[in-house]
C-alpha positions as a printed NumPy array, in Angstrom:
array([[-10.593, 196.082, 213.241],
       [-11.332, 195.687, 216.968],
       [-14.857, 194.551, 216.2  ],
       [-13.516, 192.036, 213.694],
       [-11.059, 190.663, 216.217],
       [-13.687, 190.253, 218.923],
       [-16.088, 188.645, 216.463],
       [-13.438, 186.135, 215.377],
       [-12.551, 185.359, 219.015],
       [-16.239, 184.923, 219.848],
       [-16.689, 182.617, 216.846],
       [-13.758, 180.363, 217.751],
       [-14.707, 180.032, 221.399],
       [-18.422, 179.579, 220.644],
       [-17.564, 176.8  , 218.204],
       [-15.46 , 175.075, 220.874],
       [-18.137, 175.417, 223.562],
       [-20.824, 173.928, 221.282],
       [-18.851, 171.273, 219.389],
       [-16.755, 169.691, 222.142],
       [-19.602, 168.687, 224.518],
       [-21.533, 167.262, 221.547],
       [-18.488, 165.319, 220.34 ],
       [-17.794, 164.017, 223.857],
       [-21.432, 162.939, 224.245],
       [-21.162, 161.042, 220.95 ],
       [-17.944, 159.388, 222.124],
       [-15.797, 161.163, 219.52 ],
       [-13.393, 162.934, 221.901],
       [-12.571, 166.62 , 222.265],
       [ -9.897, 166.724, 219.524],
       [-12.286, 165.579, 216.811],
       [-14.866, 168.011, 218.186],
       [-12.426, 170.893, 217.75 ],
       [-11.501, 169.779, 214.208],
       [-15.145, 169.443, 213.129],
       [-15.928, 172.838, 214.657],
       [-13.155, 174.34 , 212.526],
       [-14.576, 172.727, 209.386],
       [-18.094, 174.073, 210.087],
       [-17.047, 177.664, 210.775],
       [-14.368, 177.645, 208.056],
       [-14.521, 179.273, 204.6  ],
       [-15.85 , 176.096, 202.935],
       [-18.904, 175.692, 205.197],
       [-20.472, 178.589, 207.153],
       [-17.702, 181.018, 206.177],
       [-17.59 , 182.694, 209.597],
       [-13.786, 182.62 , 209.529],
       [-11.429, 182.449, 206.604],
       [ -9.063, 185.209, 205.532],
       [ -7.436, 185.457, 208.956],
       [ -6.851, 181.666, 209.105],
       [ -3.072, 181.866, 208.716],
       [ -2.762, 184.516, 211.436],
       [ -4.948, 182.462, 213.779],
       [ -2.86 , 179.377, 213.038],
       [  0.316, 181.22 , 214.063],
       [ -1.404, 182.39 , 217.25 ],
       [ -2.853, 178.952, 217.986],
       [  0.508, 177.237, 217.428],
       [  1.471, 178.823, 220.731],
       [ -0.712, 176.135, 222.322],
       [  1.685, 173.538, 220.894],
       [  4.578, 175.591, 222.273],
       [  3.05 , 175.537, 225.765],
       [  2.338, 171.82 , 225.49 ],
       [  5.984, 171.045, 224.653],
       [  7.11 , 173.208, 227.575],
       [  4.888, 171.191, 229.926],
       [  6.126, 167.921, 228.411],
       [  9.68 , 169.091, 229.083],
       [  8.796, 169.913, 232.704],
       [  7.715, 166.301, 233.185],
       [ 11.04 , 164.983, 231.883],
       [ 13.774, 165.25 , 234.45 ],
       [ 17.202, 164.753, 232.815],
       [ 17.603, 161.496, 234.757],
       [ 14.261, 160.244, 233.378],
       [ 15.278, 161.347, 229.887],
       [ 18.478, 159.341, 230.269],
       [ 16.538, 156.271, 231.404],
       [ 14.29 , 156.638, 228.338],
       [ 17.216, 156.848, 225.934],
       [ 16.712, 153.292, 224.637],
       [ 13.037, 153.628, 223.576],
       [ 13.538, 157.233, 222.424],
       [ 16.613, 156.556, 220.295],
       [ 15.654, 152.984, 219.411],
       [ 11.951, 153.216, 218.572],
       [ 11.976, 156.904, 217.626],
       [ 15.179, 156.832, 215.6  ],
       [ 14.155, 153.672, 213.739],
       [ 10.688, 155.013, 212.932],
       [ 11.962, 158.35 , 211.59 ],
       [ 14.781, 156.742, 209.566],
       [ 12.6  , 154.038, 207.987],
       [  9.681, 156.379, 207.245],
       [ 11.886, 159.09 , 205.732],
       [ 13.749, 156.528, 203.59 ],
       [ 10.575, 154.87 , 202.308],
       [  8.8  , 158.131, 201.441],
       [ 11.966, 159.4  , 199.787],
       [ 11.974, 156.247, 197.654],
       [  8.336, 156.807, 196.707],
       [  9.106, 160.419, 195.828],
       [ 11.958, 159.356, 193.56 ],
       [  9.678, 156.759, 191.952],
       [  7.186, 159.537, 191.091],
       [  9.907, 161.63 , 189.471],
       [ 10.799, 164.119, 192.213],
       [ 14.406, 165.379, 192.403],
       [ 16.266, 163.686, 195.253],
       [ 16.381, 166.933, 197.256],
       [ 12.581, 167.288, 197.177],
       [ 12.104, 163.558, 197.78 ],
       [ 14.317, 163.707, 200.886],
       [ 12.502, 166.793, 202.167],
       [  9.126, 165.057, 201.662],
       [ 10.391, 161.96 , 203.472],
       [ 11.61 , 163.936, 206.472],
       [  8.411, 165.99 , 206.691],
       [  6.052, 163.009, 206.448],
       [  8.053, 161.034, 209.032],
       [  6.632, 163.304, 211.751],
       [  3.392, 162.652, 213.637],
       [  1.091, 164.987, 215.544],
       [  2.333, 165.479, 219.099],
       [ -0.648, 167.679, 219.954],
       [ -3.384, 165.302, 218.771],
       [ -1.762, 162.065, 219.952],
       [ -0.797, 163.223, 223.459],
       [ -4.137, 164.967, 223.981],
       [ -6.084, 161.873, 222.901],
       [ -3.95 , 159.409, 224.889],
       [ -4.191, 161.545, 228.041],
       [ -7.929, 162.07 , 227.593],
       [ -8.573, 158.332, 227.312],
       [ -6.133, 157.379, 230.075],
       [ -3.792, 155.439, 227.771],
       [ -0.534, 157.26 , 228.541],
       [  0.491, 154.635, 231.106],
       [  0.007, 151.703, 228.727],
       [  2.816, 150.089, 226.728],
       [  1.489, 151.597, 223.509],
       [  1.1  , 155.013, 225.138],
       [  4.64 , 155.064, 226.554],
       [  6.122, 153.91 , 223.236],
       [  4.117, 156.555, 221.351],
       [  5.433, 159.222, 223.72 ],
       [  9.027, 158.034, 223.182],
       [  8.673, 158.223, 219.384],
       [  7.012, 161.65 , 219.531],
       [  9.798, 162.893, 221.776],
       [ 12.432, 161.815, 219.268],
       [ 10.446, 163.38 , 216.406],
       [ 10.187, 166.714, 218.225],
       [ 13.932, 166.756, 218.837],
       [ 14.607, 165.671, 215.237],
       [ 12.85 , 168.789, 213.918],
       [ 15.964, 170.852, 214.754],
       [ 18.331, 169.015, 212.363],
       [ 15.528, 168.813, 209.785],
       [ 15.225, 172.606, 209.793],
       [ 18.997, 172.873, 209.421],
       [ 18.958, 170.442, 206.461],
       [ 16.378, 172.38 , 204.378],
       [ 18.688, 175.299, 203.397],
       [ 21.475, 172.813, 202.607],
       [ 19.151, 170.904, 200.276],
       [ 18.284, 174.188, 198.56 ],
       [ 21.961, 174.916, 197.852],
       [ 22.252, 171.477, 196.196],
       [ 19.064, 171.912, 194.169],
       [ 18.947, 173.056, 190.569],
       [ 15.312, 174.017, 190.947],
       [ 14.577, 177.751, 190.924],
       [ 10.817, 177.353, 191.014],
       [ 10.486, 178.838, 194.485],
       [ 13.528, 181.067, 194.47 ],
       [ 11.559, 184.177, 193.633],
       [  9.419, 183.649, 196.718],
       [ 12.289, 183.431, 199.173],
       [ 12.511, 187.061, 200.171],
       [  8.767, 187.504, 200.563],
       [  8.457, 184.389, 202.651],
       [ 11.385, 185.272, 204.865],
       [  9.972, 188.748, 205.374],
       [  6.564, 187.386, 206.41 ],
       [  7.747, 184.489, 208.543],
       [ 10.916, 185.799, 210.13 ],
       [  9.923, 189.256, 211.132],
       [ 10.91 , 191.062, 207.925],
       [ 10.752, 194.806, 208.245],
       [ 10.178, 194.516, 211.985],
       [ 13.393, 193.177, 213.484],
       [ 16.791, 193.846, 211.862],
       [ 18.343, 190.777, 213.483],
       [ 15.584, 188.555, 212.075],
       [ 16.077, 190.093, 208.616],
       [ 19.812, 189.476, 208.804],
       [ 19.418, 185.865, 209.993],
       [ 16.837, 185.127, 207.296],
       [ 19.35 , 185.825, 204.52 ],
       [ 22.399, 184.047, 205.971],
       [ 23.764, 180.676, 204.798],
       [ 22.383, 177.595, 206.51 ],
       [ 25.522, 176.951, 208.567],
       [ 25.326, 180.417, 210.177],
       [ 21.763, 179.761, 211.265],
       [ 22.781, 176.347, 212.62 ],
       [ 25.538, 177.904, 214.75 ],
       [ 23.082, 180.417, 216.19 ],
       [ 20.619, 177.621, 217.001],
       [ 23.304, 175.604, 218.809],
       [ 24.371, 178.723, 220.71 ],
       [ 20.779, 179.39 , 221.725],
       [ 20.36 , 175.821, 222.968],
       [ 23.478, 176.182, 225.132],
       [ 22.245, 179.562, 226.404],
       [ 18.879, 178.073, 227.435],
       [ 20.607, 175.284, 229.369],
       [ 22.993, 177.662, 231.168],
       [ 20.296, 180.263, 231.917],
       [ 17.921, 177.578, 233.156],
       [ 20.492, 176.259, 235.607],
       [ 22.019, 179.459, 236.931],
       [ 19.621, 182.333, 236.218],
       [ 15.98 , 181.217, 236.044],
       [ 15.875, 179.386, 239.387],
       [ 17.06 , 182.386, 241.446],
       [ 14.59 , 184.609, 239.572],
       [ 11.75 , 182.154, 240.234],
       [ 12.728, 182.061, 243.894],
       [ 12.568, 185.874, 244.147],
       [  9.172, 186.009, 242.426],
       [  7.79 , 183.195, 244.59 ],
       [  8.676, 185.149, 247.732],
       [  6.235, 187.89 , 246.7  ],
       [  3.375, 185.373, 247.241],
       [  1.505, 187.014, 244.344],
       [  0.37 , 184.196, 242.094],
       [ -0.441, 186.498, 239.164],
       [  3.199, 187.618, 239.052],
       [  4.396, 184.018, 238.929],
       [  1.922, 183.253, 236.121],
       [  3.027, 186.339, 234.208],
       [  6.69 , 185.343, 234.508],
       [  5.93 , 181.787, 233.365],
       [  4.24 , 183.119, 230.227],
       [  7.007, 185.696, 229.751],
       [  9.59 , 182.909, 229.854],
       [  7.806, 180.777, 227.267],
       [  6.971, 183.697, 224.964],
       [ 10.527, 185.058, 225.168],
       [ 12.112, 181.745, 224.204],
       [  9.53 , 181.23 , 221.451],
       [ 10.24 , 184.698, 220.066],
       [ 14.005, 184.157, 219.942],
       [ 13.674, 180.717, 218.33 ],
       [ 11.256, 182.166, 215.786],
       [ 13.799, 184.838, 214.873],
       [ 16.314, 182.059, 214.291],
       [ 13.881, 180.286, 212.003],
       [ 13.522, 177.307, 214.353],
       [ 10.285, 175.875, 215.739],
       [  9.611, 177.733, 219.023],
       [  8.223, 174.527, 220.543],
       [ 11.667, 172.934, 220.5  ],
       [ 13.224, 175.775, 222.473],
       [ 10.5  , 175.775, 225.105],
       [ 10.663, 171.978, 225.336],
       [ 14.366, 172.258, 226.148],
       [ 13.657, 174.977, 228.728],
       [ 11.091, 172.684, 230.335],
       [ 13.618, 169.848, 230.597],
       [ 16.16 , 172.19 , 232.209],
       [ 13.563, 173.308, 234.788],
       [ 12.25 , 169.781, 235.433],
       [ 14.331, 169.498, 238.608],
       [ 13.283, 172.93 , 239.859],
       [ 11.325, 173.175, 243.083],
       [  8.853, 175.385, 241.191],
       [  8.088, 172.808, 238.492],
       [  4.578, 172.029, 239.769],
       [  3.746, 175.717, 240.168],
       [  4.777, 176.363, 236.549],
       [  2.651, 173.427, 235.392],
       [ -0.478, 174.532, 237.239],
       [ -0.121, 178.141, 236.006],
       [  0.413, 177.305, 232.326],
       [ -1.969, 174.343, 231.985],
       [ -5.176, 176.426, 231.467],
       [ -3.562, 178.552, 228.726],
       [ -2.259, 175.421, 227.007],
       [ -5.701, 173.806, 226.967],
       [ -7.433, 176.856, 225.486],
       [ -4.79 , 177.529, 222.825],
       [ -4.565, 173.864, 221.8  ],
       [ -8.311, 173.929, 221.255],
       [ -7.973, 177.012, 219.033],
       [ -5.109, 175.268, 217.194],
       [ -7.253, 172.238, 216.381],
       [-10.106, 174.499, 215.242],
       [ -7.678, 176.423, 213.02 ],
       [ -6.443, 173.147, 211.488],
       [-10.026, 172.185, 210.653],
       [-10.752, 175.625, 209.181],
       [ -7.547, 175.549, 207.118],
       [ -8.46 , 172.397, 205.166],
       [ -8.689, 173.553, 201.544],
       [-11.752, 171.754, 200.225],
       [-11.449, 173.501, 196.841],
       [ -8.134, 171.723, 196.294],
       [ -9.716, 168.443, 197.412],
       [-12.54 , 168.966, 194.897],
       [-10.076, 169.891, 192.147],
       [ -7.774, 166.872, 192.733],
       [ -9.815, 164.308, 194.69 ],
       [ -7.945, 161.233, 193.457],
       [ -4.474, 162.669, 194.149],
       [ -5.406, 163.905, 197.634],
       [ -7.126, 160.616, 198.511],
       [ -4.138, 158.565, 197.367],
       [ -1.71 , 160.742, 199.363],
       [ -3.847, 160.562, 202.529],
       [ -4.387, 156.809, 202.315],
       [ -0.778, 156.189, 201.289],
       [  0.561, 158.286, 204.174],
       [ -1.552, 156.466, 206.766],
       [ -0.967, 152.969, 205.356],
       [  2.799, 153.346, 204.838],
       [  3.374, 154.881, 208.282],
       [  1.158, 152.264, 209.918],
       [  3.119, 149.443, 208.276],
       [  6.449, 150.891, 209.448],
       [  5.135, 151.541, 212.953],
       [  3.817, 147.991, 213.196],
       [  7.279, 146.658, 212.364],
       [  8.913, 149.042, 214.863],
       [  6.381, 147.988, 217.53 ],
       [  7.194, 144.342, 216.836],
       [ 10.907, 145.022, 217.278],
       [ 10.022, 146.848, 220.512],
       [  8.283, 143.65 , 221.704],
       [  4.928, 145.326, 222.338],
       [  1.929, 143.084, 222.929],
       [ -0.422, 142.895, 219.954],
       [ -3.122, 145.133, 221.469],
       [ -0.541, 147.774, 222.459],
       [  1.244, 147.434, 219.112],
       [ -1.998, 148.268, 217.318],
       [ -2.545, 151.319, 219.539],
       [  1.054, 152.429, 218.905],
       [  0.631, 151.851, 215.152],
       [ -2.641, 153.679, 214.635],
       [ -1.942, 156.526, 217.072],
       [  1.076, 157.756, 215.088],
       [ -0.05 , 157.007, 211.513],
       [ -0.646, 160.633, 210.518],
       [  1.21 , 163.814, 209.636],
       [  2.091, 166.329, 212.325],
       [  1.773, 170.015, 213.111],
       [  5.53 , 170.453, 212.639],
       [  4.968, 169.406, 209.009],
       [  3.312, 172.798, 208.452],
       [  6.43 , 174.525, 209.799],
       [  8.794, 172.399, 207.709],
       [  6.693, 172.769, 204.555],
       [  6.773, 176.539, 204.906],
       [ 10.507, 176.423, 205.536],
       [ 11.036, 174.155, 202.511],
       [  9.06 , 176.593, 200.36 ],
       [ 10.99 , 179.61 , 201.613],
       [ 14.32 , 177.821, 201.132],
       [ 13.508, 176.96 , 197.54 ],
       [ 13.467, 173.192, 198.068],
       [  9.805, 172.814, 197.038],
       [  7.358, 174.702, 194.888],
       [  3.996, 176.072, 195.965],
       [  1.863, 173.363, 194.314],
       [  3.422, 170.411, 196.125],
       [  3.464, 172.34 , 199.416],
       [ -0.281, 173.079, 199.161],
       [ -1.029, 169.467, 198.265],
       [  0.957, 168.09 , 201.197],
       [ -0.477, 170.677, 203.6  ],
       [ -4.052, 169.625, 202.81 ],
       [ -3.155, 165.934, 202.987],
       [ -1.4  , 166.253, 206.35 ],
       [ -4.341, 168.239, 207.761],
       [ -6.758, 165.519, 206.615],
       [ -4.697, 162.74 , 208.227],
       [ -4.675, 164.729, 211.477],
       [ -8.448, 165.106, 211.261],
       [ -8.896, 161.37 , 210.646],
       [ -6.71 , 160.32 , 213.604],
       [ -9.396, 160.626, 216.34 ],
       [-11.77 , 158.547, 214.16 ],
       [ -9.065, 155.928, 213.585],
       [ -8.405, 155.695, 217.339],
       [-12.124, 155.336, 218.051],
       [-12.254, 152.46 , 215.561],
       [ -9.148, 150.963, 217.189],
       [-10.743, 151.173, 220.63 ],
       [-14.226, 149.959, 219.709],
       [-13.62 , 147.485, 216.88 ],
       [-10.   , 146.31 , 216.789],
       [ -8.76 , 146.184, 220.38 ],
       [-11.634, 144.047, 221.769],
       [-10.372, 141.216, 219.542],
       [ -7.007, 141.241, 221.331],
       [ -7.557, 142.6  , 224.852],
       [-10.215, 143.818, 227.238],
       [-11.067, 147.519, 226.939],
       [ -9.371, 149.873, 229.354],
       [-11.573, 150.82 , 232.326],
       [-12.901, 154.358, 232.383],
       [-11.299, 156.711, 234.837],
       [-13.356, 157.446, 237.931],
       [-14.203, 161.079, 238.739],
       [-12.935, 162.489, 242.033],
       [-15.325, 162.552, 244.971],
       [-16.795, 165.771, 246.29 ],
       [-15.627, 166.265, 249.877],
       [-18.377, 167.503, 252.175],
       [-16.568, 167.596, 255.519],
       [-13.849, 169.56 , 257.261],
       [-11.593, 168.136, 259.976],
       [ -8.477, 169.289, 261.855],
       [ -6.519, 166.376, 260.342],
       [ -6.238, 165.39 , 256.656],
       [ -4.831, 161.918, 256.012],
       [ -3.369, 161.413, 252.515],
       [ -3.218, 157.679, 251.846],
       [ -5.021, 154.937, 253.749],
       [ -2.925, 151.924, 252.824],
       [ -0.801, 149.606, 254.946],
       [  0.667, 152.501, 256.937],
       [ -2.087, 155.087, 256.876],
       [ -4.839, 152.817, 258.149],
       [ -3.027, 152.328, 261.508],
       [ -2.644, 156.084, 261.905],
       [ -6.242, 156.822, 260.945],
       [ -7.764, 154.095, 263.118],
       [ -5.821, 155.208, 266.206],
       [ -6.8  , 158.852, 265.771],
       [-10.452, 158.018, 265.191],
       [-10.49 , 155.709, 268.213],
       [ -9.629, 158.83 , 270.245],
       [-12.542, 160.75 , 268.65 ],
       [-10.192, 162.899, 266.532],
       [-11.957, 163.805, 263.226],
       [ -9.873, 162.799, 260.169],
       [-10.581, 163.435, 256.47 ],
       [ -9.227, 160.412, 254.583],
       [ -8.221, 160.773, 250.91 ],
       [ -6.884, 157.904, 248.789],
       [ -6.241, 157.435, 245.047],
       [ -7.139, 153.723, 244.87 ],
       [-10.857, 153.465, 243.922],
       [-11.12 , 149.777, 244.848],
       [ -9.65 , 150.465, 248.281],
       [-12.061, 153.365, 248.795],
       [-15.012, 151.113, 247.954],
       [-13.752, 148.479, 250.417],
       [-13.343, 151.056, 253.206],
       [-16.902, 152.265, 252.68 ],
       [-18.214, 148.707, 252.867],
       [-16.679, 148.295, 256.341],
       [-18.036, 151.635, 257.514],
       [-14.968, 153.905, 257.127],
       [-15.723, 157.195, 255.42 ],
       [-13.065, 157.999, 252.807],
       [-12.807, 160.021, 249.605],
       [-11.34 , 159.139, 246.211],
       [ -9.08 , 161.684, 244.513],
       [ -5.603, 162.953, 243.736],
       [ -4.456, 164.645, 246.929],
       [ -1.876, 166.638, 244.922],
       [ -4.72 , 168.62 , 243.344],
       [ -4.959, 172.118, 244.822],
       [ -8.74 , 172.263, 244.374],
       [ -9.263, 168.907, 246.12 ],
       [ -7.201, 169.969, 249.137],
       [ -9.102, 173.231, 249.291],
       [-12.445, 171.422, 249.278],
       [-11.121, 169.132, 252.046],
       [-10.74 , 172.187, 254.281],
       [ -6.956, 172.538, 254.055],
       [ -7.147, 176.26 , 254.865],
       [ -8.783, 175.551, 258.238],
       [ -7.161, 172.184, 259.061],
       [ -4.169, 171.933, 261.404],
       [ -2.286, 168.825, 260.315],
       [ -1.676, 166.952, 257.062],
       [ -0.471, 163.356, 257.434],
       [  1.411, 162.021, 254.401],
       [  1.04 , 158.255, 254.216],
       [  1.488, 157.927, 250.45 ],
       [  3.302, 154.954, 248.921],
       [  4.96 , 157.13 , 246.256],
       [  7.945, 159.22 , 247.38 ],
       [  7.672, 161.535, 244.372],
       [  4.018, 162.232, 245.105],
       [  4.847, 162.98 , 248.738],
       [  7.423, 165.567, 247.752],
       [  5.063, 167.123, 245.219],
       [  2.378, 167.402, 247.901],
       [  4.78 , 169.018, 250.396],
       [  5.723, 171.673, 247.839],
       [  2.049, 172.343, 247.096],
       [  1.129, 172.625, 250.789],
       [  4.063, 174.894, 251.635],
       [  3.045, 177.278, 248.862],
       [ -0.725, 177.375, 249.317],
       [ -1.512, 176.084, 252.828],
       [  1.337, 177.199, 255.123],
       [ -1.009, 176.789, 258.099],
       [ -0.796, 172.984, 257.788],
       [  1.822, 171.12 , 259.801],
       [  3.129, 168.171, 257.793],
       [  3.646, 164.783, 259.443],
       [  5.128, 162.471, 256.832],
       [  5.942, 158.795, 256.323],
       [  9.186, 157.997, 254.479],
       [  9.334, 154.885, 252.308],
       [ 13.122, 154.578, 252.681],
       [ 16.074, 156.463, 254.15 ],
       [ 16.83 , 158.661, 251.092],
       [ 13.163, 159.64 , 251.108],
       [ 13.436, 160.408, 254.836],
       [ 16.346, 162.752, 254.138],
       [ 14.344, 164.373, 251.331],
       [ 11.375, 164.94 , 253.645],
       [ 13.611, 166.522, 256.276],
       [ 15.182, 168.821, 253.695],
       [ 11.714, 169.554, 252.308],
       [ 10.62 , 171.069, 255.62 ],
       [  8.256, 168.35 , 256.802],
       [  7.454, 169.158, 260.425],
       [  7.834, 165.521, 261.456],
       [  9.07 , 162.601, 259.371],
       [  9.315, 158.944, 260.32 ],
       [ 10.674, 155.92 , 258.494],
       [  7.794, 153.595, 257.639],
       [  9.593, 150.583, 259.144],
       [ 11.257, 152.362, 262.083],
       [  8.592, 151.953, 264.753],
       [  7.612, 148.379, 263.912],
       [ 11.255, 147.251, 263.61 ],
       [ 12.169, 148.72 , 267.013],
       [  9.02 , 147.219, 268.555],
       [ 10.075, 143.795, 267.265],
       [ 13.651, 144.264, 268.515],
       [ 12.485, 145.148, 272.036],
       [ 10.348, 141.988, 272.173],
       [ 13.362, 139.932, 271.065],
       [ 15.433, 141.505, 273.881],
       [ 12.767, 140.575, 276.412],
       [ 12.643, 137.009, 275.128],
       [ 16.426, 136.797, 275.55 ],
       [ 16.176, 137.743, 279.234],
       [ 16.468, 141.515, 279.248],
       [ 14.228, 143.267, 281.733],
       [ 11.277, 144.956, 280.064],
       [ 12.236, 148.451, 281.245],
       [ 15.765, 148.127, 279.825],
       [ 14.433, 146.845, 276.47 ],
       [ 11.811, 149.617, 276.267],
       [ 14.357, 152.246, 277.288],
       [ 16.814, 151.019, 274.656],
       [ 14.101, 151.129, 271.982],
       [ 13.036, 154.673, 272.838],
       [ 16.626, 155.861, 273.076],
       [ 17.506, 154.281, 269.718],
       [ 14.458, 155.852, 268.048],
       [ 15.318, 159.337, 269.339],
       [ 18.988, 158.944, 268.443],
       [ 18.1  , 157.768, 264.903],
       [ 15.816, 160.768, 264.433],
       [ 18.557, 163.195, 265.496],
       [ 21.099, 161.405, 263.298],
       [ 18.796, 161.547, 260.263],
       [ 18.294, 165.288, 260.71 ],
       [ 22.066, 165.803, 260.813],
       [ 22.827, 163.545, 257.852],
       [ 20.046, 164.855, 255.61 ],
       [ 22.034, 167.957, 254.686],
       [ 25.077, 166.084, 253.393],
       [ 23.488, 162.884, 252.05 ],
       [ 23.195, 163.97 , 248.43 ],
       [ 25.996, 166.54 , 248.265],
       [ 29.046, 164.898, 249.846],
       [ 29.126, 161.102, 249.839],
       [ 32.544, 160.893, 251.545],
       [ 31.481, 163.074, 254.473],
       [ 28.175, 161.225, 254.675],
       [ 29.823, 157.802, 255.022],
       [ 32.299, 159.178, 257.574],
       [ 29.458, 160.653, 259.633],
       [ 27.48 , 157.389, 259.488],
       [ 30.484, 155.395, 260.796],
       [ 31.021, 157.928, 263.57 ],
       [ 27.348, 157.8  , 264.595],
       [ 27.339, 153.979, 264.653],
       [ 30.403, 153.997, 266.935],
       [ 28.71 , 156.535, 269.251],
       [ 25.568, 154.418, 269.406],
       [ 27.446, 151.235, 270.266],
       [ 29.515, 153.043, 272.923],
       [ 26.382, 154.466, 274.521],
       [ 24.692, 151.058, 274.704],
       [ 27.866, 149.448, 276.09 ],
       [ 27.901, 152.064, 278.861],
       [ 24.193, 151.51 , 279.499],
       [ 24.712, 147.748, 279.816],
       [ 27.301, 148.258, 282.604],
       [ 24.878, 150.308, 284.723],
       [ 23.435, 148.364, 287.716],
       [ 19.695, 147.8  , 287.715],
       [ 18.237, 149.925, 290.507],
       [ 15.315, 148.938, 292.672],
       [ 12.988, 151.366, 290.941],
       [ 13.837, 149.818, 287.589],
       [ 13.214, 146.344, 288.991],
       [  9.87 , 147.402, 290.39 ],
       [  8.903, 148.967, 287.046],
       [  9.413, 145.608, 285.305],
       [  6.136, 143.806, 286.054],
       [  6.457, 141.175, 283.306],
       [  6.994, 138.302, 285.756],
       [  4.103, 139.507, 287.937],
       [  1.728, 139.599, 284.973],
       [  2.795, 136.112, 283.906],
       [  2.171, 134.83 , 287.445],
       [ -1.304, 136.307, 287.571],
       [ -2.094, 134.782, 284.195],
       [ -0.822, 131.404, 285.457],
       [ -3.011, 131.565, 288.596],
       [ -6.053, 132.093, 286.437]])
């Protein structure tokens, strides 16, 4: 058995290592490479894998679980709220229209309304794994079509929960007993039968009992995420043992997946919710970096398993039926998505991307089909037919997107530029400057004029090229990448200067540096006052408002022009700058927690500042101060010349 397991593992990974580079070289993308690898090693080609396919699929589905957890980590509740219109609007409309139309087609072909509704709901879903992986790989996530696709997929993933709850209810309304004899066997094999008494008990309860348990579990995840997981993560982080943090991250995901599986609900939905709850956690980026490698490997195995699971004997036995279902599924969904994209006011090129990216069945269809079979809603024949058809549409998706990119999109818009690889950094300096834009270039030029070595990193490739043309050595890359910072000599450097335009990126970088490079002192630029408070609370060693110095410089020149002596104007500017820095440090702690106290403190500080300047204005100018002010002398010398 051990030899068999290692042989199967070797086969899957060898197929991935060979197929993906070849597919990428041919411009087919990694997803299609994985799917083709699965077809070649599957029972209908080389036959290297086969009988264990279902077990591998269950194992590989954990890659989808990890992916949904990471998607949840990217969605702070505030962002989710801001996305409510596209998620509910585009996503809700797409699912409702697709389910209704496929239900109508099912009724037209003589299916009972319960089966027709189940088919409609199942085929309304698209493949989150394939679509997100392909969009991210090609750099399309930030486009209008990419964002709209993500919104629809998000709604679909959430909609799986009520769909799972509906299946047992449809079974109770159905007169069909075709699958009834299979219920117990299926529940035993898919819900832990004979292994866990709780799972056995849940598997045989009415649908409403299961629904109550699911709702209770959702509430428990939210409460535990807010009040239990963060303190535990904080304790584990203090050990400074990265392996322990990684182990806990996997333990968290596996534990939630296990519980949701016992309840008969897709584990991916539970972990997605846990990710959303932890999206505001200070350990979000650590969780992402620890889980990302496991997600990538398991998603690859999942795609290979999908390719290996395609039943070519069924395709050979019923080629016309399978072909009609596959074509019908893609065409009908594409037509509905095109209409939804039009209502969403997407440009034509982005509407086509949105339409063709989602015109397939999804991995959750496999879960729902199995659940429909176990509940007695559908019989085995229709489930097998739909399973093969959905798998084929998933396999065709990368080819459809290649055709969209190469043949269709050029007629409507210019192709998207390819992403530029990060530079290799071949120097080490005591100062690392992150961002060389409007603010950072002043800092970098001053330091270099004093012969202080600075490693400059910026994420704008055009700006990097311009800097190199004028003789400034700079590197292109994402400074929030741990490996890039390490190659830039962050372990030996003394100071990191944050001159980034993006406040979120700055905070992410501070968290990364504090965890992995505590030797670095952080000098940061704030884009506004709330960001300044955030930097102070985030333990930046020195933070300055991006407009503070230049604004005070301008004010002192205005004072001089109005007749103030230069020393008094300069003294007022320095005093104001120091006072503002002290005030910001004091107000940072209460800015976001107590608005009333914050406003009261601001008014008090303004009064103190005005009183101090009023007192300063009444002070007589001493002879030393007069001698220090050499403005008139300099003007006289200039006039003599």
